[in-house]
C-alpha positions as CSV (number, residue, x, y, z in Angstrom):
1,M,-16.2,-7.1,10.9
2,N,-15.0,-3.9,9.2
3,I,-11.4,-2.9,9.6
4,L,-12.0,0.4,7.8
5,E,-15.0,2.7,7.6
6,I,-14.8,5.8,5.5
7,N,-17.5,8.4,5.9
8,D,-18.1,11.5,3.7
9,L,-14.3,11.9,3.1
10,S,-13.1,14.9,1.1
11,K,-9.7,16.3,0.2
12,V,-9.1,19.8,-1.2
13,F,-5.8,21.1,-2.3
14,N,-5.1,24.8,-2.1
15,L,-2.8,25.8,-5.0
16,H,-1.0,28.8,-3.6
17,I,1.1,29.4,-6.7
18,L,-2.2,29.7,-8.7
19,N,-3.8,32.5,-6.6
20,N,-5.1,30.0,-4.0
21,K,-7.1,28.0,-6.6
22,K,-8.8,25.1,-4.9
23,L,-8.6,21.6,-6.4
24,E,-11.2,19.2,-5.1
25,A,-9.4,15.8,-5.3
26,L,-12.0,13.7,-3.3
27,K,-15.7,14.3,-2.8
28,S,-18.0,12.5,-0.4
29,I,-16.2,9.2,-0.4
30,N,-18.0,6.4,1.5
31,F,-17.1,2.7,1.8
32,T,-15.9,0.0,4.1
33,V,-13.2,-2.7,4.1
34,E,-13.8,-6.0,5.9
35,E,-11.1,-7.8,7.7
36,G,-9.3,-10.1,5.3
37,E,-10.8,-8.4,2.2
38,I,-8.9,-7.3,-0.9
39,I,-10.4,-4.2,-2.6
40,G,-9.2,-2.9,-5.9
41,L,-9.1,0.9,-6.5
42,T,-9.6,1.5,-10.2
43,G,-10.2,4.5,-12.5
44,K,-8.3,6.7,-14.9
45,S,-5.2,8.6,-13.9
46,G,-6.2,11.7,-12.0
47,S,-9.4,10.1,-10.7
48,G,-8.3,10.4,-7.0
49,K,-7.0,6.9,-6.3
50,S,-3.6,7.9,-4.9
51,S,-5.0,10.8,-3.0
52,L,-7.5,8.5,-1.3
53,M,-4.8,6.0,-0.4
54,K,-2.5,8.8,0.9
55,C,-5.4,10.2,3.1
56,I,-5.8,6.7,4.6
57,Y,-2.1,6.4,5.3
58,R,-2.1,10.1,6.5
59,T,0.5,11.2,4.0
60,Y,-2.2,13.7,3.2
61,L,-4.5,15.2,5.8
62,A,-8.1,14.9,4.7
63,S,-10.2,18.1,4.5
64,G,-13.3,16.5,6.0
65,G,-15.1,13.3,6.9
66,Q,-13.9,10.3,8.8
67,I,-11.5,7.4,8.3
68,N,-12.3,5.0,11.1
69,Y,-9.6,2.3,11.4
70,R,-10.2,-0.6,13.8
71,S,-6.8,-1.1,15.3
72,I,-5.8,-3.9,17.8
73,N,-6.4,-1.2,20.5
74,G,-9.7,0.0,19.3
75,M,-11.2,2.4,16.7
76,V,-9.1,5.4,15.5
77,D,-10.2,8.2,13.3
78,L,-7.1,8.7,11.0
79,V,-8.3,12.2,10.1
80,K,-8.1,13.3,13.7
81,A,-5.4,10.9,15.1
82,T,-2.3,12.5,16.6
83,D,1.1,12.1,14.8
84,H,2.2,9.7,17.5
85,E,-0.8,7.5,17.0
86,V,-0.2,7.5,13.2
87,I,3.5,6.6,13.7
88,E,2.6,3.7,16.0
89,L,0.0,2.4,13.5
90,R,2.5,2.6,10.7
91,K,5.1,0.7,12.8
92,N,2.8,-2.1,13.9
93,E,-0.3,-2.4,11.7
94,I,-0.5,-0.4,8.5
95,T,2.0,-0.6,5.6
96,Y,2.0,1.6,2.5
97,C,3.8,0.4,-0.7
98,S,4.1,3.2,-3.3
99,Q,4.5,2.6,-7.0
100,F,8.1,3.7,-6.9
101,L,11.0,2.4,-4.8
102,S,12.6,4.9,-2.5
103,V,15.7,3.7,-0.6
104,I,18.8,4.9,1.2
105,P,21.8,4.6,-1.2
106,R,24.4,1.9,-0.4
107,V,21.9,-0.4,1.4
108,S,21.7,-3.9,0.1
109,A,18.6,-5.3,-1.4
110,V,18.2,-7.8,1.5
111,D,18.4,-5.0,4.1
112,V,16.0,-2.8,2.1
113,V,13.5,-5.7,2.2
114,C,14.1,-6.1,6.0
115,E,13.6,-2.4,6.7
116,N,10.2,-2.8,8.3
117,L,11.0,-6.1,10.0
118,F,14.1,-4.6,11.7
119,K,11.7,-2.2,13.4
120,V,9.9,-5.0,15.2
121,N,12.4,-7.8,15.2
122,T,15.8,-7.5,16.8
123,N,17.1,-10.8,15.2
124,K,18.6,-9.5,12.1
125,E,19.9,-12.8,10.8
126,A,16.4,-14.3,11.0
127,A,15.0,-11.3,9.2
128,R,17.6,-11.6,6.4
129,Y,16.8,-15.3,6.0
130,K,13.1,-14.5,5.5
131,A,14.0,-11.7,3.1
132,K,16.2,-14.0,1.0
133,G,13.4,-16.5,0.8
134,M,11.0,-13.9,-0.6
135,L,13.6,-12.6,-3.1
136,K,14.1,-16.1,-4.3
137,Q,10.4,-16.6,-4.6
138,L,10.1,-13.4,-6.6
139,G,12.8,-14.5,-9.0
140,L,15.5,-11.9,-8.2
141,P,18.9,-13.4,-9.0
142,E,20.9,-14.3,-5.9
143,E,23.9,-12.2,-7.1
144,L,21.7,-9.1,-6.7
145,W,20.7,-9.8,-3.1
146,D,23.7,-7.9,-1.7
147,A,23.7,-5.2,-4.4
148,F,22.2,-1.8,-4.2
149,P,18.6,-1.5,-5.5
150,V,19.3,2.1,-6.9
151,T,21.1,0.4,-9.7
152,F,18.3,-2.1,-10.5
153,S,15.9,-2.2,-13.4
154,G,12.3,-1.0,-12.9
155,G,11.0,-4.6,-12.6
156,E,13.7,-5.6,-10.1
157,Q,13.0,-2.5,-8.0
158,Q,9.3,-3.3,-8.0
159,R,10.0,-6.8,-6.6
160,I,12.1,-5.3,-3.8
161,N,9.3,-2.8,-3.1
162,V,6.6,-5.6,-2.9
163,A,8.8,-7.8,-0.7
164,R,9.6,-4.9,1.7
165,A,5.9,-4.1,2.0
166,I,4.6,-7.6,2.8
167,I,7.5,-9.1,4.8
168,T,5.9,-8.1,8.2
169,S,2.4,-9.4,7.2
170,P,0.7,-6.1,8.2
171,R,-2.9,-6.1,9.3
172,F,-3.7,-3.5,6.7
173,L,-1.8,-3.1,3.4
174,L,-2.1,-0.1,1.0
175,I,-0.3,-1.0,-2.3
176,D,0.0,1.0,-5.5
177,E,0.5,-0.8,-8.8
178,P,2.2,-3.9,-7.4
179,T,2.5,-5.6,-10.8
180,A,3.0,-2.6,-13.1
181,S,6.6,-3.4,-14.2
182,L,6.5,-7.2,-13.9
183,D,6.5,-10.0,-16.5
184,P,3.5,-12.4,-16.4
185,K,5.2,-15.1,-14.4
186,T,6.3,-12.7,-11.7
187,K,2.8,-11.0,-11.7
188,D,1.4,-14.4,-10.7
189,V,3.9,-14.8,-7.9
190,V,3.0,-11.4,-6.5
191,V,-0.7,-12.1,-6.7
192,D,-0.2,-15.4,-4.9
193,M,1.8,-13.7,-2.2
194,L,-0.9,-11.1,-1.7
195,L,-3.5,-13.9,-1.6
196,D,-1.4,-15.7,1.0
197,L,-1.5,-12.5,3.1
198,K,-5.3,-12.4,2.8
199,K,-5.4,-16.0,4.2
200,Q,-3.5,-14.7,7.2
201,G,-6.1,-12.1,7.8
202,T,-4.5,-9.0,6.1
203,S,-6.9,-6.5,4.6
204,I,-5.6,-5.0,1.3
205,L,-6.4,-1.9,-0.7
206,C,-4.8,-2.1,-4.1
207,I,-4.5,0.4,-6.9
208,S,-4.0,-1.2,-10.3
209,H,-4.6,-0.4,-14.0
210,D,-3.8,-4.0,-14.8
211,E,-7.1,-5.8,-15.4
212,Y,-5.4,-9.2,-15.2
213,T,-4.2,-8.5,-11.7
214,I,-7.5,-7.0,-10.6
215,E,-9.4,-10.1,-11.9
216,K,-7.2,-12.6,-10.1
217,L,-6.7,-10.6,-6.9
218,V,-9.6,-8.6,-5.6
219,D,-12.9,-9.5,-3.9
220,R,-14.5,-6.3,-5.2
221,R,-13.5,-3.0,-6.7
222,I,-14.2,0.7,-6.2
223,N,-14.1,2.7,-9.4
224,L,-13.3,6.4,-9.0
225,H,-14.0,9.2,-11.5
226,M,-13.0,12.8,-10.9
227,G,-12.7,12.3,-7.1
228,E,-16.0,10.5,-6.7
229,I,-17.0,6.8,-6.4
230,L,-18.5,6.0,-9.8
231,N,-19.5,2.5,-8.7
232,L,-18.9,-0.3,-6.2
233,N,-18.9,-3.9,-7.3
């Protein structure tokens, strides 16, 4: 059964500072995602991968078409959904992991990882215990668990970012370059963690330029070029 059905999706940006010039970022996008499937979004920088992911998460509002998401409460068109519906889906079902870590200063690494879990789980100690286990699995030194991630290296921040995204085992995960700043050993750990999510039923849409990660992780890929699907395989 499909968890996501995208029909004739388009996204146009109006560049007001350039005399209202229109930039067509996505054109007639059509594809589906099955429950428990991992799809890789590939293509050169500027091909529309991030715009597509942000339209699905509703960071961007699509200009046309449909993004039909099969929630636990029924089908929702994310293009037409109310802000309240989107907020509820983000809280309970859909998680987005950007390429870059954005955190509140002076919050420990453990509590950053627990951020989404705190929203649905009132037992903070149990949440922190789970977060510490994930950080250990990802090879983050224990002395950093109570430190502030804003001071971490790029690779350390990426591990925090991935752990925060997957700790709640979302129904649908959108993840951008999960292994970009990681060493080969940690890449394998992240890939295994995402495959474990798949076994639990999570559907994943993953942007990556790393062919190693794509080959090990995805069931099929969607290759974008200048805002259009070049091929599906």
